[in-house]
C-alpha positions, 0 to 999 in steps of 0.5 A: 044826560048822564048816559051821554056823558058816560059815553063821551068819557068812555070814548075819550079813554079809548082814544087815549089808549089807542093813541098811546099804543101806536108805535113811535116813529124812529128818528130819521138821521138826515145829516150823518156824514162819514168822518174824513181821515187823513190819507196817512191814517187811512193807508195805515188802516188798510195796511193793518187790515191786510196784515191781519189776514195772513192766509185763507182757505175756501171753496169757490165757485168760479165763472169765467165769461167772455167771447165764445167763453162761458165756464163754471168751475168748482175749486178750492183756494189756498192763499198765503199772504202775497207769497203763495196760492194754490187752486184745485179745479174739480169736475162735477164728480169731484175728480181733479182736473188740475192743480195750479200753484203760484209760489215765489213768482213761479207757476206750476201746474199738475196735469192729472191726465198725464200725471206730471207737473208742468211749467213754463209755456205748457202751463198756459196751454193746460190752463186754456184747456181746463179753464178756457183761458190763461190767467196770471194768478200772480197779478191777483193774489192780493185781490183774492185776500180782499187786499189792494195789490202793492199797497206799500208802493202806492203814492197818492195823487188825488183823493176825493169823495163820490157824489153822495160821499159814500165812497172815497176815490183815490188815484195813486201811482205805483212807484215801483212800476209806474202803473196808475192804480185807482181804488174806492174805499167805503166811507163808513167801513173803510173796506175796499170796494173797487180798483182799476189798474192802468198801464200807460194809457191802457186799462189792464183790469178792474176789480170789485169786492162784494158781499162782505161777511164776518169771518172770525171777527174779520170782514171778508168779501165773499164775492170778487169780480175781475174784469180784464178789458183787453180780453173782454173777459170777466171772472166772478169768484164766490166764496163759501166755507171761508177759513182765515188764519188757520196756519197753512203750511208751506208744503201745501204749495209743493208738488211731489218731486217725482212728478216733475219732468 
């Protein structure tokens, strides 16, 4: 009888020990929802974020696809606020195929094949030869910094949550151009996720920002997708070795005067 009791006691201790060693289940948060900011506060947050990113340097892989078009490009990208942008395009052997500079609403392109700088309609011709299409980078300069173009000119018409309350969808009008700009903001991080620009009733382009990562404590989208509906084209830009606020000098956006026609 004592032997049986001892066995029961030992088995009991083992059960207690095994149960106590099981990992405890983590609590499940079922009702957590984002806090709703006032629109004025939200726009202030977006403007503060945009002003915190003054310039960007990065290597990028760009894929341009569409009807009879499939281009993969290696490029370096320099962007300084909404003022200037420089894109150097290379071949597989790291030889320069072209240098595109947008500055002061003027676009120039260095054509190494002819060793000269071109402007005007010739820029479009060279861009089509190198990139396979013409892209007005001036329209997207804020987009490449992860910002919403002409944010200060936007007036809100409608703001609503998506179905699961993870994205705040905001419909606005650009008071300067009359264009409609709809954009989505992540409800938890307040980072831009998407944007649609419509002129009259015609959609001009869509933008999606993905893969946010910290760069010097700032959140920066390492993948940007631009869809141009009228051309049935998409541009996918993937960033690497991103540097923010390194103080890019303005002469980085200048080309040698002797190369000009």
